[in-house]
C-alpha positions as CSV (number, residue, x, y, z in Angstrom):
1,M,42.7,-44.6,20.3
2,S,45.4,-45.3,17.8
3,K,47.7,-48.2,18.7
4,K,50.7,-46.5,17.1
5,L,53.7,-45.1,18.8
6,K,54.6,-41.5,18.0
7,M,57.8,-39.6,18.6
8,I,57.5,-35.8,18.3
9,A,60.5,-33.5,18.9
10,L,59.7,-30.0,20.0
11,G,63.4,-29.2,19.9
12,G,66.8,-30.8,19.4
13,L,66.5,-31.7,15.7
14,N,68.4,-29.6,13.1
15,E,69.9,-27.7,16.0
16,I,72.1,-28.0,19.0
17,G,70.2,-27.3,22.2
18,K,66.5,-27.0,23.1
19,N,66.1,-30.8,23.5
20,M,62.6,-31.9,24.1
21,Y,61.0,-35.1,22.9
22,L,57.5,-36.5,23.3
23,Y,56.5,-40.2,23.1
24,E,52.8,-40.8,22.6
25,Y,50.9,-44.1,22.7
26,A,47.2,-44.9,23.0
27,G,46.4,-41.3,24.0
28,E,49.1,-41.0,26.7
29,I,52.3,-38.9,26.5
30,I,55.6,-38.8,28.3
31,V,58.1,-36.0,27.8
32,V,61.9,-36.7,27.6
33,D,64.0,-33.6,28.6
34,A,63.0,-29.9,28.6
35,G,66.0,-27.9,27.4
36,L,66.8,-24.4,26.3
37,A,69.1,-22.9,23.7
38,F,71.0,-19.6,23.9
39,P,70.2,-16.7,21.6
40,D,72.1,-16.1,18.4
41,D,73.5,-12.8,17.3
42,E,70.3,-11.8,15.6
43,M,68.3,-12.1,18.8
44,L,69.2,-8.8,20.3
45,G,68.4,-8.5,24.0
46,V,67.0,-12.0,24.2
47,D,68.1,-14.1,27.2
48,L,67.0,-17.6,26.4
49,V,65.2,-19.6,23.7
50,I,62.8,-22.4,24.8
51,P,60.5,-24.8,22.8
52,D,57.0,-23.9,21.9
53,I,54.9,-26.2,24.1
54,T,51.5,-25.3,22.6
55,Y,50.8,-29.0,21.7
56,L,51.7,-30.1,25.3
57,I,49.4,-27.5,26.9
58,K,46.6,-28.5,24.6
59,N,47.1,-32.1,25.6
60,K,48.2,-31.7,29.2
61,K,45.6,-34.1,30.6
62,R,47.3,-36.8,28.6
63,V,50.8,-36.1,29.9
64,R,52.0,-38.8,32.4
65,G,55.3,-37.2,33.4
66,I,58.6,-35.7,32.4
67,V,61.8,-37.8,32.3
68,L,65.2,-36.1,32.4
69,T,68.4,-37.8,31.0
70,H,70.9,-35.4,32.7
71,A,71.2,-31.9,34.1
72,H,72.7,-29.8,31.3
73,E,70.9,-26.6,30.4
74,D,70.1,-27.8,26.9
75,H,68.1,-30.7,28.6
76,I,66.6,-29.1,31.7
77,G,66.7,-25.3,31.1
78,S,63.1,-24.8,30.0
79,L,61.6,-27.1,32.7
80,P,60.4,-24.2,35.0
81,Y,58.5,-22.7,32.0
82,V,57.0,-26.0,31.2
83,L,56.0,-26.8,34.8
84,K,54.2,-23.4,35.1
85,E,51.8,-24.7,32.4
86,I,51.7,-28.5,33.1
87,N,51.8,-29.9,36.7
88,V,53.2,-33.5,36.2
89,P,55.8,-35.6,38.1
90,V,59.5,-35.2,37.1
91,Y,61.7,-38.3,37.1
92,A,65.4,-37.7,37.5
93,T,68.6,-39.2,38.9
94,K,69.9,-37.8,42.2
95,L,72.3,-35.2,40.9
96,T,70.0,-34.1,38.1
97,A,67.2,-33.8,40.7
98,G,69.4,-31.7,43.0
99,I,70.3,-29.3,40.3
100,V,66.7,-29.1,39.0
101,S,65.5,-28.4,42.6
102,T,67.8,-25.4,42.8
103,K,66.4,-24.1,39.5
104,L,62.8,-24.6,40.5
105,E,63.4,-22.9,43.8
106,E,64.5,-19.8,42.0
107,H,61.2,-19.9,40.1
108,T,59.2,-20.6,43.3
109,L,58.0,-23.9,41.8
110,L,59.8,-26.4,44.0
111,S,57.0,-26.8,46.6
112,K,54.5,-27.4,43.7
113,T,56.5,-30.0,41.8
114,K,56.7,-33.7,42.5
115,I,60.3,-34.8,41.8
116,K,60.8,-38.6,41.9
117,I,64.4,-39.6,42.3
118,V,65.5,-42.7,40.3
119,A,68.8,-44.5,39.8
120,A,70.4,-46.3,36.9
121,G,68.8,-49.7,36.7
122,D,65.4,-48.6,38.0
123,T,62.2,-49.0,36.0
124,V,59.1,-46.8,36.4
125,R,55.6,-47.3,35.0
126,M,54.0,-44.2,33.5
127,G,50.6,-45.3,32.0
128,N,51.2,-47.4,28.9
129,F,55.0,-46.7,29.2
130,K,57.6,-48.5,31.1
131,V,60.8,-46.5,31.4
132,E,64.1,-48.1,32.3
133,F,67.1,-45.9,33.3
134,I,70.5,-47.1,31.9
135,H,73.8,-45.7,33.1
136,V,75.9,-43.9,30.5
137,N,79.0,-41.7,30.7
138,H,78.8,-38.0,29.9
139,S,80.4,-34.7,30.9
140,I,78.2,-34.6,33.9
141,A,77.5,-37.3,36.5
142,D,74.3,-39.3,36.8
143,A,73.5,-39.2,33.0
144,V,71.2,-42.0,31.7
145,A,69.9,-43.4,28.5
146,L,66.3,-44.6,28.5
147,A,64.7,-47.8,27.4
148,I,61.0,-47.0,26.8
149,T,58.8,-50.1,26.5
150,T,55.3,-49.9,25.0
151,P,52.9,-52.6,23.8
152,L,54.4,-52.2,20.4
153,G,58.0,-52.8,21.5
154,T,61.0,-51.1,23.2
155,V,62.7,-47.9,21.9
156,I,66.0,-46.6,23.2
157,H,66.5,-42.9,23.7
158,T,70.3,-42.4,24.2
159,G,70.4,-38.9,25.6
160,D,73.9,-37.5,25.5
161,Y,76.6,-40.2,26.1
162,K,80.1,-41.4,25.4
163,L,82.0,-44.6,26.3
164,D,84.5,-43.8,29.0
165,T,86.4,-46.9,30.2
166,T,88.1,-45.0,33.0
167,P,85.5,-42.7,34.4
168,I,86.3,-40.4,37.3
169,Q,83.4,-41.6,39.3
170,G,81.1,-44.6,38.9
171,K,81.3,-47.3,36.2
172,M,81.6,-47.5,32.5
173,M,78.5,-47.1,30.4
174,D,76.2,-50.2,30.9
175,I,76.9,-51.8,27.5
176,A,75.9,-55.2,28.9
177,R,72.3,-54.0,29.5
178,L,72.2,-52.3,26.1
179,G,73.3,-55.6,24.5
180,E,70.6,-57.5,26.4
181,L,68.0,-55.1,25.1
182,G,69.4,-55.5,21.6
183,K,69.1,-59.3,21.8
184,S,65.5,-59.1,23.1
185,G,64.7,-56.8,20.1
186,V,64.8,-53.0,19.9
187,L,62.0,-51.4,17.9
188,A,63.7,-48.1,17.4
189,L,66.9,-46.2,18.4
190,F,66.8,-42.4,18.8
191,G,70.5,-41.7,19.0
192,E,72.4,-38.5,19.6
193,S,74.5,-37.3,16.7
194,T,76.7,-34.4,17.9
195,N,80.1,-35.9,17.3
196,V,79.4,-38.1,14.3
197,E,81.9,-36.1,12.2
198,H,84.8,-37.1,14.6
199,P,86.4,-40.5,13.9
200,G,87.5,-42.9,16.6
201,Y,86.6,-42.7,20.3
202,T,86.2,-39.8,22.6
203,L,89.1,-39.5,25.1
204,S,88.5,-40.4,28.7
205,E,87.9,-37.6,31.2
206,R,91.0,-38.9,33.1
207,T,93.3,-37.6,30.3
208,V,92.3,-34.0,31.4
209,G,93.4,-34.8,35.0
210,E,96.8,-35.8,33.7
211,T,97.2,-32.5,31.9
212,F,96.1,-30.6,35.0
213,D,98.7,-32.4,37.0
214,S,101.5,-31.3,34.5
215,L,100.2,-27.7,34.4
216,F,100.0,-27.4,38.2
217,K,103.4,-29.1,38.9
218,D,106.3,-26.6,39.5
219,C,104.0,-23.7,38.5
220,R,105.0,-20.6,40.5
221,S,102.1,-18.4,39.2
222,R,98.5,-18.0,40.3
223,I,96.3,-20.5,38.4
224,I,92.8,-19.6,37.1
225,V,90.7,-22.4,35.6
226,T,87.4,-22.0,33.8
227,T,85.2,-24.8,32.8
228,F,81.5,-25.7,32.6
229,A,79.9,-25.5,36.1
230,S,78.0,-28.7,35.5
231,N,81.1,-30.8,34.8
232,V,81.5,-32.0,38.3
233,H,84.2,-34.5,37.3
234,R,86.3,-31.8,35.7
235,V,86.0,-29.7,38.8
236,Q,86.9,-32.7,41.0
237,Q,90.1,-33.1,39.0
238,I,91.0,-29.4,39.3
239,I,90.6,-29.6,43.1
240,N,92.6,-32.9,43.2
241,S,95.6,-31.2,41.3
242,A,95.3,-28.1,43.5
243,H,95.4,-30.1,46.7
244,K,98.2,-32.3,45.4
245,Y,100.4,-29.3,44.9
246,G,99.5,-27.4,48.0
247,R,97.1,-24.8,46.6
248,K,93.9,-23.3,48.1
249,V,90.9,-23.1,45.9
250,A,88.5,-20.2,45.6
251,I,85.3,-20.3,43.5
252,S,83.9,-17.5,41.4
253,G,80.6,-17.5,39.5
254,R,77.1,-18.1,40.9
255,S,76.3,-21.2,38.8
256,M,79.7,-22.7,39.8
257,E,78.9,-22.1,43.5
258,N,75.4,-23.5,43.2
259,I,76.3,-26.7,41.4
260,M,79.3,-27.3,43.6
261,G,77.1,-26.9,46.6
262,V,74.6,-29.4,45.3
263,A,77.3,-31.9,44.2
264,Q,79.1,-31.7,47.6
265,N,75.9,-32.2,49.6
266,L,74.9,-35.2,47.5
267,G,78.4,-36.8,47.6
268,Y,79.4,-36.3,43.9
269,L,82.3,-34.0,44.8
270,D,85.0,-34.9,47.3
271,V,86.7,-31.7,48.6
272,P,89.5,-32.3,51.2
273,N,89.3,-30.3,54.4
274,D,90.7,-26.7,54.3
275,V,91.1,-26.6,50.5
276,L,88.2,-24.3,49.7
277,I,88.6,-20.7,50.8
278,D,86.4,-17.6,50.4
279,I,87.3,-15.5,47.4
280,N,87.9,-12.5,49.9
281,M,90.8,-14.5,51.4
282,L,92.9,-14.7,48.2
283,S,95.2,-11.8,49.1
284,K,96.3,-13.6,52.3
285,Y,98.0,-16.4,50.3
286,P,101.1,-16.2,48.0
287,K,100.1,-16.4,44.3
288,H,101.7,-19.9,43.8
289,K,99.5,-21.2,46.6
290,V,96.1,-20.4,45.1
291,C,93.8,-21.7,42.4
292,I,90.6,-20.0,41.2
293,I,87.8,-22.0,39.6
294,T,85.5,-19.8,37.6
295,T,82.7,-19.8,35.1
296,G,82.9,-18.1,31.7
297,S,84.4,-20.8,29.5
298,Q,82.2,-19.7,26.6
299,G,83.2,-16.0,26.7
300,E,79.8,-14.9,28.0
301,T,79.8,-11.2,28.6
302,M,78.4,-11.3,32.1
303,S,80.4,-14.3,33.3
304,A,83.1,-14.2,35.9
305,L,86.0,-14.8,33.5
306,Y,84.9,-12.1,31.2
307,R,84.7,-9.6,34.1
308,I,88.1,-10.7,35.3
309,A,89.6,-10.2,31.9
310,F,88.1,-6.7,31.4
311,N,88.7,-5.4,34.9
312,G,85.0,-5.7,35.8
313,H,85.3,-8.2,38.7
314,K,85.2,-6.8,42.2
315,K,87.5,-9.4,43.8
316,I,89.9,-10.6,41.1
317,E,92.0,-8.9,38.4
318,I,94.5,-10.4,36.0
319,M,98.2,-10.0,37.0
320,P,101.1,-10.5,34.6
321,G,102.2,-14.1,34.8
322,D,98.8,-15.6,35.8
323,R,98.2,-19.0,34.2
324,V,94.7,-19.1,32.8
325,I,93.4,-22.5,31.7
326,I,90.3,-22.6,29.6
327,S,89.1,-26.2,30.0
328,A,86.3,-26.2,27.5
329,S,85.7,-26.2,23.7
330,P,83.6,-23.5,22.1
331,I,79.9,-24.2,21.6
332,P,79.2,-23.4,17.9
333,G,78.6,-19.6,17.7
334,N,80.7,-18.8,20.7
335,E,84.1,-18.8,19.0
336,K,84.2,-15.0,18.7
337,G,83.4,-14.4,22.4
338,I,86.0,-16.8,23.6
339,S,88.6,-15.3,21.2
340,T,87.9,-11.9,22.6
341,V,88.5,-13.0,26.2
342,I,91.7,-14.9,25.3
343,N,93.1,-11.9,23.5
344,E,92.4,-9.7,26.4
345,L,94.0,-12.1,28.8
346,F,97.1,-12.2,26.7
347,R,97.1,-8.4,26.6
348,K,97.0,-8.3,30.4
349,G,100.2,-10.4,30.5
350,A,98.5,-13.8,31.4
351,E,99.7,-17.1,30.1
352,V,96.6,-18.6,28.5
353,I,96.3,-22.4,27.9
354,Y,93.3,-23.6,25.8
355,E,92.2,-26.6,23.8
356,K,94.5,-26.0,20.8
357,L,97.6,-25.8,23.1
358,A,97.0,-28.8,25.5
359,D,94.6,-31.6,26.3
360,V,92.6,-29.4,28.8
361,H,89.2,-30.6,27.5
362,V,87.6,-33.7,26.2
363,S,84.1,-34.0,24.8
364,G,81.2,-35.6,26.6
365,H,79.7,-36.9,23.3
366,A,80.2,-40.1,21.4
367,C,82.5,-40.1,18.3
368,R,81.9,-42.3,15.3
369,E,83.1,-45.6,16.7
370,E,81.0,-45.2,19.8
371,L,78.0,-44.4,17.7
372,K,78.6,-47.6,15.7
373,L,79.0,-49.5,19.0
374,M,75.5,-48.2,20.1
375,L,74.0,-49.4,16.8
376,A,75.7,-52.8,17.1
377,L,74.6,-53.3,20.7
378,T,71.0,-52.4,20.2
379,Q,70.4,-53.7,16.6
380,P,67.3,-51.5,16.1
381,K,64.6,-52.1,13.5
382,Y,64.2,-48.3,13.0
383,F,66.7,-45.5,13.5
384,V,66.1,-41.8,13.9
385,P,69.0,-39.5,14.7
386,I,68.5,-36.7,17.3
387,H,70.5,-34.0,19.0
388,G,72.3,-32.5,16.0
389,E,72.2,-30.2,13.0
390,Y,71.1,-31.6,9.7
391,R,74.6,-32.6,8.6
392,H,75.1,-34.5,11.8
393,M,71.9,-36.4,11.4
394,Q,72.5,-37.1,7.8
395,K,76.0,-38.6,8.6
396,H,74.5,-40.6,11.5
397,C,71.9,-42.1,9.1
398,E,74.7,-43.2,6.7
399,L,76.4,-44.8,9.7
400,A,73.2,-46.7,10.6
401,K,72.9,-48.1,7.1
402,Q,76.5,-49.2,7.2
403,M,75.7,-51.0,10.5
404,G,72.9,-53.0,8.9
405,V,69.7,-50.9,9.5
406,A,67.6,-51.1,6.3
407,A,67.6,-47.9,4.3
408,K,63.8,-47.8,4.3
409,N,63.8,-47.9,8.1
410,V,66.1,-44.9,8.6
411,F,64.4,-41.5,9.0
412,I,65.4,-37.9,9.4
413,S,62.7,-36.0,11.3
414,D,62.4,-32.3,12.1
415,V,61.0,-30.2,15.0
416,G,57.3,-30.5,15.1
417,R,57.2,-33.5,12.7
418,V,55.4,-36.7,13.9
419,F,57.3,-39.9,13.5
420,E,54.9,-42.8,13.7
421,I,55.6,-46.5,14.2
422,G,52.8,-49.0,13.5
423,E,52.8,-52.8,13.8
424,K,54.3,-53.3,10.3
425,S,55.9,-50.0,9.2
426,A,56.9,-46.6,10.2
427,K,56.6,-43.2,8.6
428,L,56.8,-39.4,9.0
429,T,53.3,-38.1,9.1
430,G,51.8,-34.7,10.1
431,T,53.1,-31.9,12.2
432,V,52.2,-30.2,15.5
433,P,52.7,-26.5,16.5
434,C,56.4,-25.9,17.2
435,G,59.1,-23.2,17.1
436,R,61.1,-21.0,19.3
437,V,59.7,-19.0,22.3
438,L,62.0,-16.1,23.3
439,V,62.5,-15.3,26.9
440,D,63.5,-11.6,27.6
441,G,63.7,-10.8,31.3
442,L,60.4,-11.8,32.8
443,G,58.7,-11.8,29.5
444,V,58.1,-15.2,27.9
445,G,57.0,-15.2,24.3
446,D,56.2,-11.5,24.1
447,V,59.3,-10.8,21.9
448,G,58.5,-11.9,18.4
449,S,59.9,-11.3,14.9
450,V,58.5,-7.8,14.7
451,V,60.2,-6.7,18.0
452,L,63.5,-8.4,16.9
453,R,63.3,-6.6,13.5
454,D,62.8,-3.3,15.3
455,R,65.8,-4.0,17.6
456,K,68.0,-4.9,14.7
457,H,66.9,-1.7,12.9
458,L,67.7,0.4,15.9
459,A,71.0,-1.3,16.4
460,E,72.1,-0.9,12.8
461,D,70.6,2.5,11.9
462,G,69.6,4.3,15.1
463,L,66.5,6.4,15.9
464,I,65.3,9.9,14.9
465,T,62.4,11.3,17.0
466,I,60.4,14.3,15.7
467,V,58.5,16.1,18.4
468,M,55.9,18.8,17.5
469,T,52.7,20.4,18.8
470,L,49.9,21.1,16.4
471,D,46.6,23.0,16.7
472,D,43.9,20.4,16.9
473,K,41.6,22.5,14.7
474,N,43.6,23.6,11.8
475,G,46.8,21.6,12.0
476,K,49.1,24.6,12.4
477,V,52.5,23.9,13.9
478,I,52.4,25.7,17.3
479,A,55.7,24.4,18.7
480,G,58.7,22.5,17.3
481,P,59.6,20.4,15.6
482,D,62.4,19.3,17.9
483,I,64.7,16.6,16.5
484,I,66.2,14.0,18.8
485,S,68.8,11.6,17.4
486,R,69.9,8.4,19.1
487,G,72.5,6.1,17.5
488,F,72.1,7.8,14.1
489,I,74.2,11.0,14.1
490,Y,75.5,13.5,16.6
491,V,73.2,16.5,16.3
492,K,75.8,19.2,16.9
493,E,78.0,17.8,14.1
494,A,75.1,17.9,11.6
495,E,73.3,21.1,12.3
496,D,72.6,21.8,8.7
497,L,71.0,18.4,8.2
498,M,68.9,18.8,11.4
499,E,67.7,22.2,10.1
500,E,66.7,20.7,6.8
501,L,64.8,18.0,8.7
502,K,62.9,20.6,10.7
503,Q,61.9,22.6,7.6
504,L,60.9,19.4,5.7
505,S,58.8,18.3,8.7
506,I,56.9,21.6,8.8
507,K,56.3,21.4,5.0
508,I,55.0,17.8,5.2
509,V,52.6,18.7,8.0
510,K,51.4,21.8,6.0
511,D,50.8,19.8,2.9
512,C,48.9,17.1,4.8
513,T,46.6,19.5,6.6
514,K,45.5,21.0,3.3
515,S,43.7,17.8,2.5
516,R,40.2,17.5,3.8
517,Y,40.8,13.8,4.6
518,C,43.9,14.4,6.7
519,D,44.1,12.9,10.3
520,W,46.9,12.5,12.8
521,S,47.6,8.9,11.7
522,T,48.1,10.1,8.1
523,I,50.4,12.9,9.2
524,K,52.6,10.4,11.2
525,T,52.7,7.9,8.3
526,T,53.6,10.6,5.8
527,L,56.3,12.0,8.1
528,K,57.9,8.6,8.5
529,S,57.9,7.8,4.8
530,K,59.2,11.1,3.4
531,L,61.7,11.8,6.2
532,S,63.1,8.2,5.7
533,D,63.5,8.8,2.0
534,F,65.1,12.2,2.6
535,L,67.7,10.8,5.1
536,F,68.5,7.8,2.9
537,Q,69.2,10.2,0.0
538,K,71.4,12.4,2.2
539,T,73.2,9.7,4.2
540,K,72.5,6.3,2.7
541,R,71.1,5.2,6.1
542,K,67.6,4.5,7.2
543,P,67.1,5.3,10.9
544,M,63.8,4.4,12.6
545,I,61.6,7.5,12.4
546,L,59.4,8.1,15.4
547,P,57.0,11.1,15.1
548,I,55.5,12.4,18.4
549,I,52.6,14.8,17.7
550,M,50.8,16.5,20.5
551,E,47.5,18.3,20.1
552,L,46.7,21.7,21.6
553,D,43.5,23.7,21.4
554,E,44.6,27.4,20.9
555,K,42.0,29.7,22.5
């Protein structure tokens, strides 16, 4: 077996989301994180995007375990799909394990999965790998970085992090331990790059609490706050402000209810007695005595806030004067959805407060000075940026060179690419199978580029169905053709066009059946081609043509 250390990303490079990284040494593999991404506008009907784990499945006997850095969806969301194929232990901190357990239970996998709970400061042995968990600050509790020690040396995988000197719960990031590792010698740093374009330091989570206090104080309106369900510290500060100013708190949104339940049970959320009320009890309190915490900070069409804004929520509707606080920033690509919700809330008479108007959100990711601090503490020989689009990784590489990492030792990898470290040098070598697997309902991977292309075609141009019955002996049209239009044109408003289509269809069939080599497949193909050309000439549109031909033996 090769005595080289390999790092392979199956997601999380040149993209935001879908984080999944493999470390391989002497034939053994450990997996760091198993995340998902959300579909873009081109992926019509798709629910989730997960990494292609073909390489893992092929080498599953060599996998020693899965290590999770924290419980955000882009780091744990594909775990159920991975565990259906690979039955290995999962190592996670307490809150991460609690949230993962809820997710696995929904997929009926909890009883089959061995979850090993660890704490910051712990070290576990996984074959040739020794993994140490290092406390970091992030926008969710119990986040950790990893120091992965192999016979070749120690590499640090930062996960998502920031330096918060005044965290809501727990301690500041363990910079002392990172410094100790740096002095001992760090072979490579795999560092997150999300906020590399932002100068300075990320603000402390406590600054949001101060803003909440000012927004709750002297407010005589009902307050609705939306934030990420996983940001337990943010939810804690909302509850603190509500309690301070005598408000009851109701929760809306399944993910918010689930994560709050887990966080309360594990002691990560301190809710004073009699503060939480059932959402059905809202009408029993004056509007200035209630606060609603809800999901939907990204404008998702099925979320609670979206349904509230557009009168689709069974329990809550916006009233003029409501104060709606959107305590989140848009994930790239979600700007339009959030803008739509904000506009609708304003239209309903609500007062909407969002990131551009007040400090109601701070990032959970390190800005440039914090990234420099990580490089200064760890002093790595090799550096590979992770968790970012190409521009983020490029900027992070420039930062690493400024901080003293030799230019020849700085690498930008890609999904599926193998980064290999030997005793004297490192290099990017071959590739492994990789890509995106689309989850649509219960289907995993059965929606591909052809299906997406058809969905896009249908969405843009609509569908024309031609139904006719032919004599199976001579091809004579016995019944039809009937024309059915969906998403193309309203039939009653285009009777002349529909009649032309019928006559053309009959002519095409007659012409085809004159040929001695004609079969049903040829008739269908010819109908599609010629009707498509005709409709484009008439309308400059190309709907999908679906011929349905039935055979009948006339006797």
